[in-house]
C-alpha positions as CSV (number, residue, x, y, z in Angstrom):
1,M,-90.1,113.7,-30.8
2,K,-89.3,112.7,-34.4
3,K,-86.1,114.7,-34.3
4,I,-85.1,113.0,-31.1
5,S,-85.8,109.5,-32.5
6,L,-83.9,110.2,-35.6
7,F,-80.9,111.4,-33.6
8,L,-81.0,108.2,-31.5
9,L,-81.1,106.1,-34.7
10,V,-78.0,107.8,-35.9
11,I,-76.2,107.0,-32.6
12,V,-77.3,103.4,-32.7
13,A,-76.0,103.0,-36.3
14,A,-72.7,104.6,-35.2
15,V,-72.0,102.2,-32.3
16,Q,-73.0,99.0,-34.1
17,T,-70.2,96.8,-35.3
18,S,-70.1,96.1,-39.0
19,F,-71.7,92.8,-39.5
20,G,-69.5,92.1,-42.5
21,Q,-66.6,91.6,-40.1
22,V,-68.2,88.8,-38.2
23,D,-66.8,85.4,-39.2
24,W,-69.6,83.0,-38.2
25,K,-67.4,79.9,-37.7
26,N,-65.2,81.7,-35.1
27,Y,-68.1,82.1,-32.7
28,S,-70.3,79.9,-30.5
29,Q,-74.0,80.5,-31.1
30,S,-76.8,80.3,-28.6
31,F,-80.4,80.5,-29.7
32,P,-83.9,79.3,-28.5
33,E,-84.6,75.7,-29.3
34,G,-86.4,75.3,-32.7
35,A,-85.8,78.9,-33.7
36,L,-83.8,78.0,-36.8
37,D,-86.1,75.1,-37.9
38,N,-88.1,77.4,-40.1
39,K,-87.1,80.6,-42.0
40,S,-90.0,82.5,-40.5
41,N,-89.3,81.6,-36.9
42,I,-88.4,84.6,-34.8
43,G,-85.4,84.0,-32.6
44,L,-82.3,85.9,-31.3
45,I,-78.9,84.4,-31.9
46,A,-76.1,85.4,-29.5
47,L,-72.6,84.9,-30.6
48,I,-69.5,84.9,-28.3
49,P,-65.9,84.0,-29.3
50,M,-65.6,80.3,-29.6
51,E,-62.6,80.1,-27.3
52,D,-64.7,81.5,-24.5
53,N,-66.6,78.3,-24.5
54,E,-63.5,76.1,-24.3
55,F,-62.7,76.2,-20.6
56,W,-65.8,76.9,-18.5
57,P,-67.0,73.6,-16.9
58,I,-69.7,75.4,-14.8
59,K,-73.3,75.3,-16.0
60,E,-73.6,79.0,-15.9
61,P,-75.9,79.4,-19.0
62,S,-78.6,77.1,-17.4
63,L,-78.1,78.7,-14.0
64,L,-78.5,82.1,-15.6
65,R,-81.7,81.0,-17.3
66,T,-83.0,79.6,-14.1
67,Y,-82.1,82.7,-12.2
68,L,-83.7,85.1,-14.7
69,A,-86.8,82.9,-15.2
70,A,-87.5,83.2,-11.4
71,D,-87.0,87.0,-11.5
72,T,-90.4,88.6,-12.0
73,A,-88.7,91.9,-13.0
74,F,-87.1,90.1,-15.9
75,S,-89.7,87.4,-16.8
76,R,-92.6,89.9,-16.9
77,S,-93.8,90.1,-20.6
78,R,-90.8,88.0,-21.8
79,P,-91.2,84.5,-23.3
80,A,-89.9,81.6,-21.3
81,N,-87.9,80.4,-24.3
82,F,-85.0,82.9,-24.2
83,V,-81.3,82.7,-24.7
84,G,-79.0,82.8,-21.7
85,I,-75.2,82.5,-22.0
86,T,-72.1,83.7,-20.2
87,T,-68.8,84.9,-21.4
88,F,-65.5,85.6,-19.7
89,D,-63.8,87.8,-22.3
90,T,-64.0,91.6,-22.7
91,I,-64.9,91.3,-26.4
92,K,-68.4,92.2,-27.6
93,A,-71.2,89.7,-28.0
94,Q,-72.8,89.8,-31.5
95,F,-76.5,89.6,-31.8
96,F,-78.5,88.4,-34.9
97,L,-82.3,88.2,-35.3
98,H,-83.5,85.2,-37.2
99,G,-86.7,85.4,-39.2
100,V,-86.6,89.2,-39.7
101,T,-85.8,90.3,-43.2
102,P,-86.1,93.6,-45.0
103,A,-89.6,92.5,-46.0
104,N,-91.0,92.3,-42.5
105,A,-88.5,94.4,-40.5
106,A,-90.9,97.3,-40.2
107,G,-93.1,95.3,-37.9
108,Y,-90.3,94.8,-35.2
109,Q,-88.2,96.9,-32.9
110,Y,-85.3,96.0,-30.5
111,R,-83.6,97.5,-27.5
112,V,-80.4,96.8,-25.6
113,L,-80.2,97.0,-21.7
114,D,-77.3,96.9,-19.3
115,G,-78.9,94.9,-16.6
116,L,-82.6,95.5,-16.0
117,D,-82.5,99.3,-15.7
118,K,-79.7,100.9,-17.8
119,I,-80.6,101.5,-21.4
120,I,-77.9,101.1,-24.0
121,V,-80.1,101.2,-27.1
122,P,-83.8,102.3,-26.7
123,W,-86.5,100.7,-28.7
124,S,-85.3,101.1,-32.3
125,P,-86.2,99.9,-35.7
126,V,-84.3,97.0,-37.4
127,L,-82.0,98.6,-40.1
128,H,-79.2,96.1,-40.8
129,F,-79.3,92.7,-42.3
130,A,-77.0,89.9,-43.1
131,G,-77.4,87.4,-45.9
132,P,-75.3,85.1,-48.0
133,P,-72.4,87.6,-48.3
134,L,-71.8,87.2,-44.5
135,K,-68.9,84.9,-44.2
136,G,-69.8,81.4,-42.9
137,Y,-73.4,82.4,-42.2
138,P,-75.6,79.3,-42.6
139,M,-78.9,81.1,-43.2
140,D,-80.3,82.9,-46.2
141,A,-81.0,86.1,-44.3
142,A,-81.1,87.6,-40.7
143,A,-81.2,91.0,-39.1
144,Y,-78.0,92.2,-37.4
145,L,-78.6,94.0,-34.1
146,G,-74.9,94.8,-33.3
147,G,-72.2,93.9,-30.9
148,Y,-72.4,94.9,-27.2
149,K,-70.5,94.3,-24.0
150,A,-70.9,95.1,-20.3
151,G,-68.5,95.1,-17.3
152,F,-67.7,92.0,-15.4
153,G,-70.6,91.0,-13.2
154,H,-73.0,92.8,-15.5
155,M,-75.2,91.5,-18.3
156,V,-76.5,92.7,-21.7
157,I,-80.2,92.1,-22.4
158,V,-81.5,92.3,-26.0
159,D,-85.3,92.3,-26.4
160,V,-87.3,92.2,-29.7
161,R,-90.9,93.2,-29.9
162,R,-93.8,93.4,-32.4
163,K,-94.8,96.9,-33.1
164,Q,-98.5,96.1,-33.5
165,D,-98.9,94.9,-29.9
166,N,-95.6,95.8,-28.3
167,K,-95.2,92.2,-27.2
168,I,-91.7,90.9,-26.6
169,V,-91.3,87.9,-28.9
170,T,-87.8,86.9,-28.1
171,S,-84.9,87.9,-25.7
172,A,-81.2,87.1,-25.3
173,V,-79.0,87.6,-22.3
174,V,-75.2,87.6,-22.2
175,K,-73.5,87.9,-18.8
176,W,-69.8,88.8,-18.3
177,K,-68.5,86.7,-15.5
178,T,-65.2,87.0,-13.6
179,I,-63.2,83.8,-13.4
180,S,-59.8,82.6,-12.2
181,P,-58.1,79.3,-12.6
182,E,-58.7,76.6,-10.1
183,V,-56.3,73.7,-9.5
184,L,-58.1,70.5,-8.9
185,D,-55.2,68.1,-8.6
186,I,-51.4,68.1,-8.6
187,Y,-49.7,65.0,-10.0
188,P,-46.1,64.2,-9.0
189,P,-44.1,61.7,-11.1
190,D,-45.3,58.6,-9.2
191,K,-49.0,59.6,-10.0
192,F,-48.5,60.2,-13.7
193,N,-50.5,57.1,-14.5
194,L,-53.5,58.7,-12.8
195,F,-52.9,61.9,-14.8
196,M,-52.8,60.1,-18.1
197,A,-56.0,58.2,-17.3
198,R,-57.7,61.5,-16.3
199,L,-56.4,63.2,-19.5
200,N,-57.9,60.4,-21.6
201,H,-61.1,60.0,-19.7
202,A,-61.6,63.3,-17.9
203,W,-65.4,62.6,-17.6
204,T,-64.9,59.4,-15.7
205,V,-61.6,59.8,-13.6
206,K,-62.2,62.2,-10.8
207,S,-59.9,60.9,-8.0
208,Q,-57.5,63.4,-6.5
209,A,-53.8,62.8,-6.7
210,T,-52.8,65.3,-4.1
211,D,-54.7,66.9,-1.3
212,I,-54.1,70.6,-2.2
213,S,-55.8,71.8,1.0
214,K,-52.6,70.9,2.9
215,K,-49.2,72.5,2.7
216,L,-47.7,71.1,-0.5
217,I,-44.2,69.6,0.2
218,F,-42.6,67.3,-2.3
219,P,-39.4,65.3,-2.0
220,S,-36.5,66.2,-4.3
221,A,-37.3,63.4,-6.7
222,D,-40.7,64.9,-7.4
223,N,-39.4,67.8,-9.3
224,N,-41.8,67.4,-12.2
225,L,-45.4,68.4,-11.3
226,V,-48.6,68.6,-13.3
227,F,-51.2,71.2,-12.1
228,Y,-54.6,70.0,-13.4
229,L,-57.1,72.8,-13.8
230,N,-60.9,72.9,-13.5
231,G,-61.7,73.5,-17.1
232,D,-61.7,72.1,-20.6
233,I,-58.9,74.0,-22.3
234,Y,-58.1,73.4,-26.0
235,Q,-55.9,76.4,-26.7
236,K,-52.6,76.9,-24.8
237,K,-52.8,80.7,-25.3
238,L,-55.7,80.9,-22.9
239,I,-53.6,80.0,-19.9
240,E,-50.6,82.0,-18.6
241,Y,-48.4,81.3,-15.6
242,E,-45.5,82.8,-13.7
243,L,-43.2,80.9,-11.3
244,I,-41.7,82.5,-8.2
245,K,-38.8,80.7,-6.4
246,D,-37.6,81.8,-3.0
247,A,-39.3,85.2,-3.4
248,N,-37.6,85.8,-6.8
249,V,-39.0,85.5,-10.3
250,Y,-38.0,82.1,-11.6
251,T,-40.1,82.2,-14.8
252,N,-41.7,85.3,-16.1
253,W,-45.3,85.3,-17.3
254,K,-45.5,83.0,-20.2
255,Q,-48.1,81.2,-22.3
256,N,-48.9,77.6,-21.4
257,D,-46.9,74.8,-23.2
258,F,-49.9,72.5,-23.9
259,D,-53.4,72.9,-25.4
260,N,-54.9,71.2,-22.4
261,S,-56.3,71.9,-19.0
262,F,-53.0,71.5,-17.1
263,V,-49.7,73.3,-16.5
264,W,-46.6,71.0,-16.4
265,L,-43.5,72.2,-14.5
266,K,-40.3,70.3,-15.2
267,D,-36.9,69.9,-13.6
268,L,-37.6,72.0,-10.5
269,S,-34.6,72.6,-8.2
270,P,-35.2,72.5,-4.4
271,G,-36.8,75.6,-2.9
272,E,-40.0,77.4,-2.0
273,Y,-42.3,78.1,-5.0
274,D,-45.4,80.1,-5.9
275,I,-47.1,79.4,-9.1
276,K,-49.4,82.1,-10.4
277,I,-51.9,81.1,-13.0
278,R,-54.3,83.3,-14.9
279,Y,-56.5,83.2,-18.0
280,N,-55.4,85.7,-20.7
281,V,-59.0,87.0,-21.1
282,Q,-58.9,88.2,-17.4
283,R,-55.3,88.8,-16.5
284,N,-56.3,90.6,-13.3
285,N,-57.7,87.5,-11.7
286,I,-54.7,85.4,-10.6
287,S,-54.7,82.2,-8.6
288,T,-51.6,81.5,-6.6
289,Y,-50.5,78.1,-5.2
290,H,-47.6,77.6,-2.9
291,F,-45.5,74.5,-2.8
292,E,-42.0,73.3,-1.8
293,I,-39.4,71.0,-3.3
294,Q,-37.2,69.6,-0.6
295,K,-33.5,69.2,-0.9
296,A,-32.0,65.8,-1.4
297,W,-30.1,64.4,1.5
298,Y,-26.8,65.2,-0.3
299,Q,-28.0,68.8,-0.8
300,S,-28.8,69.6,2.9
301,G,-26.7,71.8,5.0
302,R,-26.0,68.9,7.4
303,F,-24.6,66.9,4.5
304,Y,-22.3,69.7,3.4
305,A,-21.2,70.2,7.0
306,I,-20.4,66.5,7.3
307,L,-18.7,66.5,3.9
308,G,-16.7,69.6,4.9
309,V,-15.6,67.8,8.0
310,L,-14.7,64.7,6.1
311,I,-12.8,66.6,3.5
312,T,-11.0,68.6,6.1
313,A,-10.2,65.4,8.0
314,F,-9.0,63.8,4.8
315,F,-6.6,66.6,3.9
316,G,-5.7,66.9,7.6
317,A,-4.8,63.3,7.6
318,I,-2.7,63.8,4.5
319,L,-1.1,66.8,6.0
320,F,-0.5,64.9,9.2
321,V,1.2,62.0,7.3
322,L,3.3,64.5,5.4
323,L,4.3,66.3,8.5
324,F,4.9,63.0,10.3
325,I,7.2,62.0,7.4
326,L,9.0,65.3,7.4
327,Q,9.3,65.2,11.2
328,K,10.6,61.7,11.1
329,R,13.1,62.7,8.5
330,K,14.0,65.8,10.6
331,A,14.3,63.7,13.7
332,A,16.5,61.2,11.8
333,N,18.6,64.1,10.5
334,E,18.8,65.6,14.0
335,L,19.7,62.2,15.5
336,A,22.4,61.7,12.9
337,K,23.6,65.2,13.5
338,K,23.6,64.7,17.2
339,A,25.5,61.4,16.8
340,K,28.0,63.2,14.7
341,L,28.4,65.9,17.2
342,Q,28.8,63.4,20.0
343,L,31.5,61.6,18.1
344,E,33.2,65.0,17.6
345,L,32.9,65.7,21.3
346,Q,34.3,62.4,22.2
347,A,37.2,63.1,19.8
348,I,37.8,66.4,21.5
349,H,37.4,64.8,24.9
350,A,39.9,62.1,23.9
351,Q,42.4,64.9,23.0
352,L,41.9,66.6,26.4
353,N,42.9,63.6,28.5
354,P,46.2,62.9,26.7
355,H,47.0,66.6,26.9
356,F,46.4,66.6,30.7
357,V,48.4,63.4,31.1
358,F,51.3,64.8,29.2
359,N,51.4,67.9,31.4
360,A,51.1,65.9,34.6
361,L,53.9,63.6,33.6
362,S,56.0,66.6,32.7
363,S,55.4,68.0,36.2
364,I,56.5,64.7,37.8
365,Q,59.6,64.6,35.7
366,G,60.4,68.1,36.9
367,L,60.2,67.1,40.5
368,I,62.4,64.1,39.9
369,N,64.9,66.2,38.2
370,K,65.0,68.4,41.3
371,N,65.5,65.3,43.5
372,D,62.2,66.1,45.2
373,I,61.4,62.5,45.6
374,A,58.8,63.0,48.3
375,G,57.0,65.7,46.2
376,A,57.2,63.4,43.2
377,N,55.7,60.5,45.1
378,S,52.9,62.8,46.5
379,Y,52.3,64.2,43.1
380,L,52.2,60.8,41.5
381,G,49.7,59.5,44.1
382,D,47.4,62.5,43.6
383,F,47.9,62.1,39.8
384,A,46.8,58.5,40.0
385,G,43.6,59.5,41.8
386,L,43.0,62.3,39.4
387,L,43.6,60.0,36.5
388,R,41.0,57.5,37.9
389,K,38.4,60.3,38.2
390,S,39.2,61.5,34.7
391,L,38.8,58.0,33.3
392,S,35.5,57.4,35.2
393,S,34.0,60.6,33.8
394,N,35.3,60.0,30.3
395,N,32.1,58.3,29.1
396,R,29.8,60.7,30.8
397,E,28.6,63.9,29.1
398,Q,27.5,65.6,32.4
399,T,29.2,65.6,35.7
400,P,27.8,66.9,39.0
401,L,29.4,70.3,39.9
402,A,30.6,68.8,43.2
403,E,32.7,66.1,41.4
404,E,34.0,68.7,38.9
405,I,35.1,71.0,41.8
406,N,36.7,68.1,43.6
407,T,38.6,67.1,40.5
408,L,39.7,70.7,40.0
409,E,41.0,71.0,43.6
410,T,43.0,67.8,43.2
411,Y,44.5,69.1,40.0
412,L,45.2,72.6,41.5
413,K,46.9,71.0,44.5
414,L,49.1,68.9,42.2
415,E,50.1,71.9,40.1
416,Q,50.6,74.0,43.3
417,L,53.4,71.6,44.2
418,R,55.2,72.6,41.1
419,F,54.6,76.3,40.9
420,N,53.7,77.3,44.5
421,F,50.8,79.6,43.5
422,S,47.6,80.3,45.4
423,Y,44.0,79.6,44.4
424,K,40.5,80.2,45.6
425,I,37.2,78.5,44.7
426,N,34.1,80.6,45.6
427,I,30.7,78.9,45.2
428,S,27.5,80.9,45.8
429,S,25.0,79.4,48.3
430,E,22.4,79.7,45.7
431,V,24.1,77.0,43.6
432,N,23.4,73.4,44.7
433,I,26.7,71.7,43.7
434,Y,25.1,68.2,44.1
435,E,22.1,68.8,41.8
436,T,23.8,71.0,39.3
437,E,25.6,69.3,36.4
438,L,27.9,70.6,33.7
439,P,29.9,69.0,30.9
440,S,32.6,66.7,32.1
441,L,36.1,68.2,32.4
442,L,35.0,71.5,30.8
443,L,36.8,73.7,33.4
444,Q,40.0,71.7,33.8
445,P,41.6,72.6,30.5
446,L,40.9,76.3,31.2
447,I,42.6,76.2,34.6
448,E,45.4,74.2,33.1
449,N,45.9,76.9,30.5
450,S,45.8,79.7,33.2
451,I,48.6,77.8,35.1
452,K,50.8,77.0,32.2
453,H,50.5,80.2,30.2
454,G,49.5,82.6,33.0
455,I,50.9,82.2,36.5
456,S,53.6,79.5,36.1
457,A,56.3,82.2,35.9
458,L,55.0,84.1,38.9
459,K,55.6,81.2,41.3
460,E,54.3,82.1,44.8
461,K,52.9,85.4,43.4
462,G,50.6,83.7,41.1
463,E,46.9,83.5,41.9
464,I,43.8,81.8,40.4
465,I,40.2,82.5,41.5
466,L,37.2,80.5,40.4
467,D,33.8,82.0,41.1
468,V,30.5,80.1,40.6
469,A,27.2,82.1,41.0
470,R,23.6,82.0,40.0
471,N,21.5,84.7,38.3
472,A,17.8,83.6,38.0
473,N,18.0,80.5,35.8
474,D,21.5,81.2,34.5
475,M,24.8,79.9,36.0
476,H,27.9,82.2,35.8
477,I,31.5,80.8,36.2
478,V,34.3,83.3,36.2
479,L,38.0,82.1,36.1
480,T,40.6,84.8,36.9
481,D,44.4,84.7,36.9
482,N,46.9,87.4,37.5
483,G,49.2,86.2,34.8
484,K,50.8,88.2,32.0
485,G,47.8,88.0,29.7
486,F,47.8,87.7,25.9
487,D,46.4,89.2,22.8
488,S,42.9,87.8,22.5
489,K,42.6,89.1,18.9
490,S,45.3,86.6,17.8
491,G,43.1,83.7,19.0
492,T,43.1,81.4,22.1
493,N,46.3,80.7,24.0
494,G,47.1,77.0,24.1
495,L,45.6,73.8,22.8
496,G,43.3,73.3,25.9
497,M,41.7,76.7,25.3
498,K,41.1,75.9,21.6
499,L,39.6,72.4,22.3
500,T,37.3,73.9,25.0
501,A,36.1,76.5,22.6
502,D,35.4,73.9,19.9
503,R,33.7,71.7,22.5
504,I,31.4,74.5,23.6
505,K,30.5,75.3,20.0
506,L,29.4,71.6,19.5
507,L,27.5,71.6,22.8
508,N,25.5,74.7,21.7
509,Q,24.6,73.0,18.5
510,M,23.2,70.0,20.4
511,N,21.4,71.9,23.1
512,R,19.5,74.8,21.5
513,G,17.7,75.7,24.7
514,Q,20.8,75.8,26.9
515,Q,23.5,77.8,25.3
516,I,27.0,78.3,26.8
517,V,28.6,81.7,26.2
518,F,32.4,81.6,26.3
519,E,34.3,84.9,26.6
520,I,37.9,85.8,27.2
521,N,38.8,89.3,28.5
522,T,42.6,89.8,28.5
523,A,45.4,91.8,27.0
524,P,49.2,91.7,27.2
525,G,50.3,92.8,30.6
526,Q,46.8,92.4,32.1
527,H,44.9,89.8,34.1
528,T,43.0,87.2,32.2
529,I,39.3,86.8,32.9
530,I,37.4,83.9,31.4
531,N,33.6,84.1,31.6
532,L,31.3,81.1,31.1
533,N,27.6,81.9,31.1
534,F,25.3,78.8,31.2
535,N,21.9,80.2,30.0
536,N,18.7,78.5,31.2
537,W,20.8,76.0,33.2
538,F,18.5,75.8,36.2
539,N,14.8,74.8,36.2
540,E,12.4,77.5,37.5
541,D,11.8,77.2,41.3
């Protein structure tokens, strides 16, 4: 048994913390009332780190004493005046025994329990002492029983007894308690006056600024929030927090910014947030609070949609104005161009009429020279009627096909008196000559050219055929004569042909949707075929 006891003493000495490293002023002390009034008083002093006492507003030490005093398993043979204290750190609690010195230590023993049943140190002699060399120690001498700790939810019990009667003369209990931060209030900017009042008079101001039991939604202007904690914090290193925004880490775990019992979040942008708060002594116990900062009206999707519409409308209006100006300029240019083309057409038209009159007068002169007075009078009468028709259509751009055919027949009859040729005019039943229009006097110069340069020398053998047909929306006019032909590569034959070609070119520039294709198929010694294709001349049926 002696060997076993000696072995246990060696183990106890090995696990005890060197008392020379304990700085008295860095610890909070708990001891029985009156224990330090007299050097001979026996009393246990329990030391825990001072910072562990800085933020625990609960009355756990008194609750612990009340609980243990009512527990018969604990209170049996123990004095009522014992030490009861809680700690929240994993660091060891240090235990000193006041009133026991090297002179009387042989009369006392101590033990250390984890809870009521588990033995950490069995009943052992007091071997270590602290005196004036111990830094900051206010007493002349005391026994040092070592530093011990237990897991969270457990407690270390140190008992001291007299050897002569085995009576426990003093006890100390330190309980390791789990704890996590608790937010009491949240102060937005418009409640900062309440926050400052509470900060200055925390023991009197208890009113809540925000009901944290509800979903926390703050307007965009409330982007500075103070989370007030249930604790008396005096060191900022004791609080750590992490901020999550929209499921992403916004601020990594960091030490608090203030040596007080609050966390102040500043300049928060709109979004969904989770603030996670923990004490650095128990980093596994995290309290999480969810809140939302709403978007300002000018940050909402609806605002951006309206803004987008307005911007689009603005630039659309500018584009419309620019296009309108460009279109107006284009229309003015087109109008000026059209006016110019019309003037050129009128000039060409004005050249056609004198040309026709000259040829007609030449024909009348020829009849007179032949003493064909009756023919000359008949020709002159028809010529007068033809001249009236020509003058009446002079100011019109379009003439009904019926009038144009009537004018051509009158002209052909007049020229037939001179040259005695034959002619045919074939009009398809698909062409409505009363509703179909074509440029005034467009065909007359072509027929005049066929007579003068084609069949005039053939006399009664000469023949002219005019065919008018329809193909879908196009009108085809074919003028054929059996004259001597000409070399088409050398250009048109006669002034009338050239003027007509120039007129068609100008008409095509004016009417982009209704083009006139003018082709001459001839060669010396062959018939002459003139094709006029009026594209898109008829409306769809």
